[in-house]
N, C-alpha and C positions, 0 to 999 in steps of 0.2 A: 443494256447488256443483260443477258439471262443470268440469273443467280440461282444457286442451290442451297439447301439447308444441309450442313453435315456436322458430324460430331467427330472431334479428334480426341482419341484416348491416348493419354500420356502416362508412362510409368517412368519415374526417375529413381535411379539406383544409387546416385551420389548427389547430395545437396550442393556440392560445389558449382554446379552448373545453373543454379536457380537465377542468379543474376542475369546471365546470358539468356535464359529462357524467358524471363520476365520482360527483358528488352525486346525480344522478338514478338511477344504477344502484345507489348505496347505498340510497336510498329503497325500491326494489324488490328489495332483496338476498335477501328470504326466498322469491322466486319464481325466482331465478336458480340454475340447476343446473350451469351451466359458462360459462367465458369464456375466449377466446383472443384475443390481440392480436398483430398483426404490423406492424411498420414496414416501409414501402416507400421508403427514401430516394431512390432513382432517380427516383421520380415525386413525391416530397414529400407523400405521403399515409400515413396509418395506417388499418389495416383491423382491425376488431374483430368477432368473432362471439359473440353471446350466445345461450345455449340457456336457455329458461324453461319451467316447468310452471306454468301459472296460468290463471284464468278468461279468457275471450275479452276482456272489457271491461278487464282489467288489462293484458293484452298490448297491445291497441290504445292504451291510455293511454300505456304505456312507449314504444312505438314512435312515437307522435304527439309526445311531449315530446322525444325525442331528435331527431326529424326537424325540430323546429322551431328547434333550434340553428343558428346561422349556420355555414356551410361544412360541415355535416354531412349526409350522405345516408344513409337507411336503407331496407331492404326486409325485410319480414317474410314467412317461409314458415311455414305451419301444418300440423301433422300431422293426419291424419284420425282418429287414435286419440284418443279421449277417455278421461276417468277411469273412466267406467263399464265400459270394456273391460280395464282393467288386470288384473283378477284372472282373465280368460278367456285371456289369452295365456300 
């Protein structure tokens, strides 16, 4: 199956959802190749960046589930490079 690399940007406005968010990320852990989280106390938000290598439907499902959490905003950026080009680069 063809996979893509994508970055999912997440902004959390209320830490009460972190257990649910981490449970969702754990479910998709096989596809996550990197994660970075930064608190921003001045604005009372937490920013997380997730890098995934997964089929498009998996990326969409993950992003959708995260975006449905209350007080969580997400945005996904997809690479144009798909799995079929990995060996050519």
